[in-house]
N, C-alpha and C positions, 0 to 999 in steps of 0.2 A: 248690205241691209236695212234698211231703212233701220229711221231713230224710233219708230213706233213696231218695227221687228224688233230689234233691241228692248226694247222697253218690255214688250209682253214677256219675255225670258226671264221678266221681275214678280211678274205679276203672281201674287201668293192667294190663297185658298183661307178663309176666316180662321177662325181657330186653331192654328198653324202658329207659332212663335217663329219671328225674326230677330231675336235678339233685344238685347236689352236699350235702354233707355238714353237718351242724349239728355238728362240734364236739363237746365233752364233753355238749352238753344232749343231756336224753333225752324223749321225749312222757313221759306219765302216761299210764293206765289207770282211768281212775274209773269203769268201768261197761263193761266190754268190749263188751256186745250194744248195748248203748242208752244212751243219756244224758237220762232224762227230769227229772233236778231239773239239778244245779250242774254243772259243770265245771273241777274240780280244775285245779292247774298246778303242779309243781313241776319244778326242775332241779334240777342236783347239777355244780357248772362242774368241781370239784374230780375229781369221783368217788370221793372220801375214804370217803362213808356203803357207795356200795355195794360197794368194795372189801371194805372192814370187814366188811360182809354177808354178802360171798361167802364170806370165810374163814370167818365163824363156823358157815354152812351146811357148808362138806366137814370141818371138824373132825367132822364124826359124818357120816361114809358108812354108813349107813342105807339100805336100798334105795329107787329109787325107784320108784315106781309112776307110770303113761302120765300122769298128771293131776295131776302133779311144779308147782306154780303160782309158775310163774317171769317177771317180767317187769325192764324196764329202772329202775323209780323205785326211788328208795329203799325207802318203802312195802312195794311184793312182793318185793324181797329180804330186805328183812328178815321179812318173811311166812316167807316162804319158808326162811331160818335156825329162825326159830320152829316152824316145821308139818312139817318135816323127820321128828323122831321120829314123827309120827304115820305116817309112811309105812314103817313095821315094820311094821303089819299085814297088808299084804299080802306074797307070795312075794316072793324073791330072783332075780334076773332081771330077765326081760320081765313079770311077772307073768300077767295075766289075756289079757295080747297072746299068739297063740302061738309055741311057741318054748321056749327052756331059762329051767328057774327050779327048785326046790325045790319038793315037794309041799308044798300046807298045804289048809283046808276049801277054797278058793278051785280050782276047777278050773283047769288051766294050759290055754293054747294054745284057746281057744274065741273070741277074739274075734280073727279073723280077715276077709281078702275084700279087693278092688279097689278098693272107694271107702271114703274115710274126711271128715267134714267138722268141723274144729275151732269152736267156736262159740265166738265171742271170745276171738280169740287176742289179743288186746295186741299191743304189739312184741316180744314175745317166740317164741323156738321151740324153748328146750330140752324143751318138754313132748310133742314130738313125736320125739324122738329116735330115740327103742323102738319108739314105732309104725310108724316109714318101714319096716322093716324087713318088714313086715306087709301093707302098705297101699300099693299102686303108684299111683293117683291121690287125694292129698290135697287139701282144701280149706283153708286159711285166713282166716277171716271178722274182722272188727272193725267197731264204729262209725265209730270216729278215723280220718280221714284220715290223721292224723302218724303213728300208730300202723302202717297198715297202709303207708305211706311208708318206715317206719323198717325193717318185713318183707323190703322190697322190696331195700333197702340187701345186706343182708345174705345175700339171696338170689342177689343179682346181683353179690355179693363187691366191689361198690360203697365208696372211698375213705369212709372216716366209718360204715362198717357197726359196729354192735357187737362185740366179741370173745366168741363164747361157746365157746372153745376149754376153756377152764376147767371148763365142764359138760361137754363133750362128753369129754372124757380121766372125769370121773367115770361116767358114764353107761355109757361101756366098759367102765370096773374093775370097775362090779355086775354087767352083765351077762356079763362074765366069755368073754367066745368070740372072744378075742384078733385081734377087730378094734380097727384105729386111730380116731382120733378124725378124721382126716382121711377115713379110707373113709368113717367114720357120716357126717360133713359131705354127703360128696360126694352120698351119697344121698339123705338129704333133701332137698340143694337141687334133684336127679334129680325127687323123686317130688311135690315141692310144684308143682300146677299152676296155681295160680294164688291170687288175693289180693283177696277178695272183701268188700264194706259188707254189712252185717247190721244189722238191728232187732229184737229179738227179741220186741217189742211190737207186732207187726205180723202178720196174719194168712200173708201169706208172709214169714218175717224174711229171704230174701234177693232177696228182688223177684220179678216177673214178669218170665219168660226169663232164670232166673238162668242161666250159663255155667256152675255146678258141676254133674253130672252126680247125677240125682235119682230116685228116692230113693238113698240112701248105704248101704252096710252098716255105717257105726259112725259113733255122732258122740262127743265129747268136750269136755269144757267142766269151766273150773276154776275159780272163786269170779265167774260171771259173773252168774248167773240173782238170787240174794238181795241183790247191789250194786245191781242196774239196777229194784229192783220196789220199790215205796212199798210193799206191803202182802201180804198170801199171793194175795188175791184175782189181784192182777198176776203174784205167780209163779205161780202155776197157771199163767196165761191166756200167760204163757213158755214155761213146758212145754209146755203144748199144743203153743204156733207151733212152735219147733226137732222136735217128733215128726214133725210131719206128714213131714219131710226124710227121715225111716230108713224104712227100709223094714219090713215085716213080717216076725219074727225076729232082725231088725237088734239089736244092743247099746249101748248108753250108758254111758258112764263120767262121771261125774259127781261132783265135787270143791266145795266149799261151804264157809261158816264158818254154823258152828252160837250160836244168841241174840246174834246181833252187832247193835244197832244204830246204830252210825255207826262211821265211820272218817277218818281227815287225812288231803288230798294236799297238801302243803303247810301252805298256811295254812285250806284250806276244809274243811271238816266237812261230809262228805256221808252221809245217810243210807242206810241198810240194815233190810229186814228181816229180824225177829227171827225164825229158825226153828227148830226142834227136832227131834231125830231122828225121832217118829212122825209131824210133819206131810211130812217131808222124804217119807218114805215113803208115806202117804197122798198125796201130790201125786202121787209115779211110780202108783200105782197106780190114781187117776183115770184119767191120760194114758194108759195101757193098756200098763203095763209087768207085768211078773214080775218081780222086787225077786231077786236073784239071791247078792245079797251088801251088805250096808249095817253099816261098823265107823265108831264114831265113837271121836276122843280129845280128852281133858280138857286143854286150855292150862294146862300148871302155871303159878306167879307167878311162874318168872323169867324167863320168856316173855313174861308179859306189859308192852310197853315202853311204853305211852299211846299209841301211834298208832291205837289202835282198842280195843272192850270186846268182843271177840270170844273167848268164852268154853270154842270146841273148834271140830273139825273133823270134817265127816261127809266118807266115803268110799264111792261107790255104784256098784256094779255092777249092770245091770237089763237086758232087751232084750223088747223088744217085742212082744207078744201076736200070730198070726197072725189076722188077721181083724179087726185095729186100725185 
């Protein structure tokens, strides 16, 4: 049985308990869509690193784009703090999501619909805090059962769930619609309909007979495909695979690392396929997308902390061509 088949047996419906919390320990995300190589491990019993990096991130109240890369582990929280300046590339407010926002050369309000799939969610929820106002049926996915269980704790408001209220408040502040963070979280919980296993290296990433309504109106993914692909061929194939989940004319919002070859998850050093801006563009076009917007951000030296060798971040909005 494939890894995906094994994980599919552990898919849990929302609203049903899966046991108690795990204290302050949090699962890691060493590749949200699949783990073809090593599985890292990191725990932060006191939570001090996480609190510090959250505070760092919130010191720079810049616009939050849908794909804001956040997870519970120290590495991802630190990356979030380091990448936040890049989000200024996109409009304030909901960005390319339908809704309120300041005009830039990105057309406001085009990305909306009924169904949305988050590819490689990890154990994080706030990358969907803006999107949940524009999609009534959201599917979250991850390769690791531990991450899916962590999502379930928060969605069911169970003891031991991570407290995302600081992030929810920040998103509400940026959007400026007068919405309370409690209302924001209630809406997201109501609109996430399922949490499913995924393997982006399979031709059917969600498996046969998936519970997700397909094809979706939009896909989102942050720091997933390059983190789980050993080479460009695998990166391209993974992109091709997830594209099958999207309807013709649907939208993909993709964020990833530029020219990164490794990152640390605890003491584990995990390989990443280095990609440049042109390779990302070519991969998207090869998979049948029209690239509507592709922007990059160079990581300044002051934000290079030794947890990876990332050189920058790419932010992409692409639309699947009709007939593909």
